C-alpha positions, 0 to 999 in steps of 0.5 A: 522542503519548499511548495506552494503550501496546498493542502492535499485532500486525505479521505479516511475511513471512520470505524470508531468512535473511540478516540482522544486525540482526534479521528481514528483513522480506522481501528479495527475491531478485535475480529477485524485485522485490516485498514482502508484510507483513501490517499490523494493521486500525488505523489504527497501519498506515498509517505502517508502509506508507508507511515500507515504500514508501519503503524498498522505492524507497530501498533498490532506488533506483527512480527512482518518486516516493517521496512520491506513492507514500506518500501514495496507499499511505497512501490505499489503506491508510486505505480498507481500514481504513475502509471494511471490518470485523472484525480480519482482517489488511491485506496490503500488496504492493509490486512493482518493475516494470521500467516502474515501481512498483505498490502493492496493499492486499488486504483481506477486503471483496470490495466493489468500492471506490466510485467507484476506476475511473469518472469522478466526477461531481461533486466532493468538498464541499472542507469535508468531511474525507473524500471525496478519497482515491480522487480523488488515486489516480485523479488522481496514478497512471499507473493504478488498478483492483481485482481480486477475490481468494480471501480479499475484494479487492486494491485497487492504483496503478501510478506510472511510473519505472524502476529506476537502472542498476546 
C-alpha cells in the first residue's frame, strides 16, 4: 500500500484511566454500554470504524452479527466522508442495547441522507460503483434512520442481538 506517510489525525474520547497498554479509546463502566469516537474526515476512517465495531462486539461478547455490523458501519462512514465537505471530524457512536446493537455516524451536514428511509422505486444500476450503500443499510438492518443534531445530523442503524449471559 503506497502513500505519502502522512499521519491521520484521530481524536478519541478518554473515559478510563485504567490501561496497561497505552490510552484506552473508551472503556464503558459496567452501567454504560456505548462508545463515542471522533474519526478523521477521510477514507482512512472506514477501516478504523470497522475495527472499533468489531472490537466492541467481541469485547462485550455481544451476539449481533459482526460482519453485517462492520459492513453497514463502513457504508455509513464512507457516505459521511463522501457526501459532506470540510475537515470536521466524523463521530462514531456504538451502543450495545439489551435487544440489539446500534451504530450512529454524526457529520456536520444537516441534509438528510438520500433515500435511507423511503422505498426506492428503481434498482441501482449494477454497473455503477455507487448507489447501493443505503440499500444495504435498509435491507440488512432491523431498523435505520437519521435525526438532526446540534452540529449536523446522525445517521443510524440497528441490528438484533443481545448480550450473552455471563
